[in-house]
N, C-alpha and C positions, 0 to 999 in steps of 0.2 A: 587566330588566338590573340587576345589583347596583351600587349607588353605590360610587364609590371612597372609601376611608377618608380622613378629614381629614388634611391635610398636617401638622398640628401636634398634639402631645399636650398635655393639661393636666397639671398637677402630680399630680393624683390618678391619671390614666391612666398616667403614667410610674412612679409608685410601685407601681401594680398590676403593671405589666410587669416591674419589677425585683424585686418581692416585698420591698419595703422601705417604711418609713414615709414620710409626706409631709415630715416634718421633715428626714429625711436627703436628700430630693430638694432642699429649699431649701439645705441645706449644700453639696451638690454644685454647685449653680448659683452660690452665693455665692463659691465658691473656683475658679470657672471650670473644673470638672472634667467638665462635661457640656455639650453644645451647647444653647444656649437663646437666646431673645430676650425682651426686656421691652417690653410694650406696655400702655399706660394702666394701669400698676401691676400687671399680671399677668405671670406667667412662662408662656411657651409653648416647646415643645421640638420642633424640626423632625423629623418622623418618619424621613425618609431619613437624616439626619445622625446621629440616635440609633442607627439600625440599623448604620451604618458604625462608630460609636463602640463599640458592643457587639462587632462583628466584629473590631475591632482588638485586642481583649483576649482573643482566642481563644488557647488553648494546645493542645498536642498536634498530631497530623497535620492538615495542611490538606487540604481537599477537592480532588480532582483537577479541573483545569480541563477544560472541554468539549473534545472532540477535533474538529479540523477535518473536515468531511465530504469528505475527499479520500482516494482510493486511489492510492498512489504505487508505485514499484518498476518491475519489468520490464514492457515493453510486451507486451500480448497482445490480438490483434484480437477474439477471442471475448469476453473480459472487457470490453473497451471497448464492444462491442455490448450486452452484458448490462447494463452500468451505465446505458445509455440506455433500453433497452427495459423494464427492471424498474420504472422510475419512482422509483428510490431517491433521486434527487437528489444522489447521490455524484458528485463530479467526479474526473477522472483527471489525474494528473501523473506520467507514467511516463518515468523516465530511468535505468533500470538497477536490477538487484536490490540491489546494495550501496548505491546512493544511496537506495533505498527503505527499507532497514533503518536507515540513518543517520537518515532523516527520522522513521521510526517511533520510534526511540530518543529523539528530541527531542520526541516527541508533536506533530509537525507534520502528521500524517495519522492516519486511523482504522485503516488497514490498508495492506499493501503486497504486491505480487506478487513471487515469487522462484522461481528455478529454478537454484540454485547446485549444481553438480556437486561431490561430495566424495569423498575416498578411500573405497574399498570399495563404490562404486556407490550411496551414499546421496545424499539431496538435502536441502539447506537446514538441517537440524536443527543441525548443528555451528555453522553461521554464525549462526543465531538464538541459540543458547546462548552464543556468543561475544559477539555485539553487544548482546544484551539479557539478560544472565545473571540468572536467577531472577525476571525481570520477569513480570507476569501477562499473558502473551501466549500465543496458540494458533496453531499452523500447521495449516491445513485444506487438504486437497487440492482443487484446482480442476479439473485435468484432466491427463492424460498427452498429450504432444505429440510428433509425429513431426518430428525435426529432421535436416537433412542439407544437401547442397550444392545450392543453386539455380543452375541454368545456363540458357542461352538455349534457346528452343524447339528441340526435336529434338537438343539437346546436340551442337552442331557440333564442339566441341573434344574430344568423346569422353572426358569426365571420368567415371571410374567410382569414384573415392574420393579421399580427402584427399591421398594420395601423388601423384595426377595433377595437383595444382594447381601444381606447379613451373613457373614461366614464365607463369602465368596472372595476369591482373589481378583482384585480390581486393577485394571491398567489406568494409571493416572496420566494427565497431561501436565505440562509445565505451568508454573504459577501464573504467568501472564496470559494463558489461554482462556478465552471467554467460555469455552465449553466446560473447563474445569470449574470455573467460578459458578456457572449455572448449575452444574451437577451438584456442587456442594450445597447450594440453596435448596435444590429439590430433595437431596438426601436428608437434610435437617427437617424439611417439611414432612418427610416420610418417617421421621423418628430415628434416623440413622446418624451416627457420628462418622462423617466421611474420613476423618483422620484415623479411625479405628479399623478401617478396612485393610485387609492384608493385600499383598500383591507386589509387583515389581517396584523396587525403590527408585530406580532411575526413571524419570518421567518420559513419556513418549512425546516427541516434538511435532509430529504431524498426524493427520487423520489416518494416513496409511499405517503409521507405526502402532497406533492403538489396536487396529484391526489385526495386524501381524502378531501382536502380543497374544491375542486370543487364538489365532491360527496356529502359532507355535506352541501352544499349551502353557505359556508363561502366566496367563491370566484366564479366569473363567468368564469375565465380562469386561466391557468397556463402554463408555458413553461416546458413541460415535455416529457417523453418517450411514444412512441406509445404502448410499452408493458404494461405500467401502465394504459393507457386509456383502453386498451383491458381487462385487469384484472378486472377493476371496471365498465366495460360496459359503458364507457363514450364516448363522441364524440372526434374526433381527426382531427386537420387540420395540415397536414404535412408542415414543413418548410425546413428542410435540413437533411442530413445524417452526423453524426459525428463519429470520430474514438475514441474508448476507449482503452487505452493501460495499460498494467501492467508494472510499472517501478520497477525493482528489482535489489538489490545488486548481483553482480556475486557470491559472497560468499553464499548468500541466495539461488540463483537459484539451486545450487547443493545439498542443504539440502534435506533430505528425504521428509519432509513435502511439500515443494514447488514442488518437483518432482512428488509427488502423485497427486497434482493438475494438473500439466502439462500433465501427462498421462491421467487423466480423461477428459481433454478438447479434446482429440482425440478420444473419445468413441462415439458410436452411441447413447448412452443415453443422452450425452450432446447435440449432434446435434438435437435429437428429441425434447428435452425440449426447446431449443432455437427456433425451428420452432413452437412449441406449444404456446410459449409466444407471438411470433410475433414481428415485428419491429427490428429484429436482422439479420445481415448478418455476418456469421462466416467463410466465404469462404477464408479470408486471415488471419485467426487466426494463431498466431505463427510467423508472419513476424516481423523481427527485424527492427525497425525504428531509433534506436539510440544505439550506442555502444561505451561507454567510451570516449565520447567527439566527436566522429565522426558522423556527421549528414548524414543520408541516403538521397541521392538525390531524392529518390522516396518516400519521407515522407508525401506526401499529403494525 
């Protein structure tokens, strides 16, 4: 085992470190320009304080601070499972796509999940370009997900589409959830006022929560994932397929924790679990749809 370096530098050692003469070191100490202590007639220089003193005089760009080992953004049950099973050590804090992008912009997380529907049938790229313009981030496809209306088992209300939700109790998501924003767009296109729908007043925070609201009889319907309807053995009326991306700082992409997740997404275990959950298409997982401000022409 290598011994730790001494806690103090001598005058000669500091001169060698700074590439100056010993006389200059004495001058710096005499004018209190460098951290030092005087012991029995000798000058000693605390190694850690000298390092901080040197760093304080840095000019030019500062090094980026380490990114927290957190994946924020929209809740996804398959991703949540993969974070655990991959052994990546990445934690999940999922509270909506827009919340995730805001946290990513503040460097409060290493990556975020997003499924923001945009005009023209694209996903996420315009929002990333708007929230992190020109920043060194990449949007990588995680999966395509089947989204629709979750209803009670056997669909007793005979709901066949969004237009049939009039008069139903509907489980809402929080304001920052991309699924809630997309549902409101689709509802207005179907001639419904989403604000007029009855249902629980407290918004559901996750995909599991909206399904549980239907399972517990608190709502007649919810705009959720097929995977969640399957898990709770509920009815499901498909509406559309959406794309769920992982938006990650380039710095974070090469961190060991995120690389552990990336490697796991290419394993048979991940593919098998996605198939078992149902409602997922991982055939294009890993496709880059956004790269440092350049929008992929095939981003639909």
